C-alpha positions as CSV (number, residue, x, y, z in Angstrom):
1,M,11.8,53.3,-44.1
2,S,10.4,51.7,-40.9
3,D,8.3,48.6,-40.5
4,E,5.2,50.6,-39.9
5,E,5.5,52.2,-43.3
6,H,5.6,48.9,-45.1
7,G,2.6,47.6,-43.3
8,S,4.4,44.7,-41.7
9,E,4.5,44.2,-38.0
10,P,7.7,44.8,-36.2
11,E,9.6,41.7,-35.1
12,T,9.5,41.0,-31.4
13,R,12.5,39.3,-29.8
14,D,12.3,37.2,-26.7
15,E,15.1,38.6,-24.6
16,P,15.8,37.0,-21.3
17,S,14.8,39.1,-18.4
18,I,17.5,40.5,-16.2
19,N,15.5,39.8,-13.0
20,T,15.2,36.1,-13.5
21,A,15.9,35.4,-9.8
22,Q,13.2,37.8,-8.7
23,E,10.7,36.3,-11.2
24,S,11.4,32.8,-10.1
25,N,10.7,33.8,-6.5
26,S,7.4,35.4,-7.4
27,L,6.0,32.3,-9.1
28,P,3.5,30.5,-6.9
29,A,4.8,27.3,-5.4
30,P,3.4,24.2,-7.0
31,K,0.5,22.8,-5.0
32,R,1.1,19.5,-3.4
33,E,-1.5,16.9,-4.1
34,L,-3.5,15.8,-1.1
35,L,-3.3,12.2,-2.2
36,P,-0.6,11.7,-4.9
37,L,-0.9,7.9,-5.0
38,P,-4.3,6.6,-4.1
39,G,-3.0,3.0,-4.2
40,L,-0.9,3.8,-1.1
41,A,-4.0,4.9,0.7
42,A,-5.7,1.6,-0.2
43,I,-2.6,-0.4,1.0
44,S,-2.6,1.7,4.2
45,L,-6.2,0.9,4.9
46,Y,-5.6,-2.8,4.2
47,L,-2.7,-2.8,6.7
48,L,-4.8,-1.0,9.3
49,L,-7.6,-3.5,8.8
50,L,-5.1,-6.4,9.3
51,A,-3.8,-4.8,12.5
52,V,-7.3,-4.4,13.9
53,V,-8.2,-8.0,13.0
54,I,-5.0,-9.3,14.7
55,I,-5.8,-7.2,17.9
56,V,-9.4,-8.5,18.0
57,G,-8.2,-12.1,17.4
58,A,-5.5,-11.9,20.1
59,V,-7.9,-10.3,22.6
60,G,-10.6,-12.9,21.8
61,G,-8.1,-15.8,22.3
62,H,-7.9,-16.9,18.7
63,Y,-4.3,-15.8,18.4
64,P,-1.5,-16.1,20.9
65,P,-0.8,-12.8,22.8
66,L,2.6,-12.6,21.1
67,F,0.8,-11.7,17.9
68,L,0.1,-8.3,19.5
69,V,3.6,-7.3,18.3
70,L,2.5,-7.4,14.7
71,P,-0.1,-4.6,14.8
72,V,2.5,-2.2,16.2
73,F,4.5,-2.6,13.0
74,L,1.4,-2.6,10.8
75,F,0.3,0.7,12.4
76,A,3.7,2.2,11.8
77,A,3.8,1.1,8.2
78,C,0.2,2.4,7.7
79,G,0.9,5.9,9.0
80,G,4.4,6.2,7.4
81,L,3.1,5.1,4.1
82,L,0.5,7.8,4.1
83,M,3.2,10.3,4.9
84,L,5.3,8.9,2.0
85,F,8.3,7.7,4.1
86,R,10.7,5.3,2.4
87,W,11.1,3.2,5.6
88,A,7.3,2.7,5.7
89,W,7.4,1.6,2.1
90,A,9.9,-1.1,3.0
91,M,7.8,-2.2,6.0
92,A,4.7,-2.4,3.9
93,L,6.5,-4.2,1.1
94,A,7.8,-6.8,3.5
95,A,4.3,-7.1,5.2
96,V,2.4,-7.7,1.9
97,L,5.1,-10.1,0.6
98,M,5.2,-12.2,3.8
99,L,1.4,-12.2,4.2
100,G,1.0,-13.1,0.5
101,G,3.4,-16.1,1.0
102,Y,1.6,-17.1,4.2
103,N,-1.8,-17.0,2.5
104,V,-0.6,-19.0,-0.4
105,W,0.9,-21.6,1.9
106,I,-2.4,-21.8,3.8
107,F,-4.2,-22.4,0.6
108,T,-1.8,-25.2,-0.5
109,R,-2.0,-26.9,2.9
110,L,-5.6,-26.5,3.9
111,H,-7.3,-25.6,0.5
112,V,-9.0,-22.6,2.0
113,F,-10.2,-20.5,-0.9
114,P,-10.3,-17.1,0.8
115,A,-6.6,-17.5,1.7
116,L,-5.9,-17.7,-2.0
117,I,-7.9,-14.5,-2.7
118,Q,-6.0,-12.7,0.1
119,G,-2.7,-14.0,-1.2
120,L,-3.5,-12.7,-4.7
121,L,-4.5,-9.3,-3.2
122,N,-1.2,-9.1,-1.4
123,L,0.5,-9.9,-4.7
124,V,-1.3,-7.1,-6.4
125,F,-0.3,-4.7,-3.6
126,F,3.3,-5.9,-3.9
127,F,3.4,-5.2,-7.6
128,Y,2.0,-1.8,-7.0
129,L,4.6,-0.9,-4.3
130,V,7.5,-1.9,-6.5
131,R,6.4,0.4,-9.4
132,T,8.9,3.1,-10.3
133,E,6.4,5.9,-9.9
134,V,5.7,4.9,-6.3
135,R,9.3,4.7,-5.3
136,E,10.1,8.1,-6.8
137,K,7.4,9.8,-4.8
138,L,8.8,8.6,-1.4
139,R,11.1,10.6,0.7
């Protein structure tokens, strides 16, 4: 007697398909997120803002002209970080670490409260950049 005669449903077996290579090619490619890590965009904007402030300060005579070298590296780190390059991650990490140390030093010497706030912001950015999820997304 067959399964239909007993009133039960026939068993279905999940057999592997012979054309697995063709099926894998027909699957749509996973969509790449426009902004996989929004923190990197915030850090990039921060580095861009610092570069603009340094340029305005050097042109206005508040900083020595030699300081105009720094915005070049900050612009490179900003653009590369948005494109998820590992070298830009290293540049941004160095920038926020050194700027954080500099701002904390200014606060300890001159007791300027905004320098402490900026130093703590740099520390938060540093902790974000060293996260495992951030490092895994870089190429």
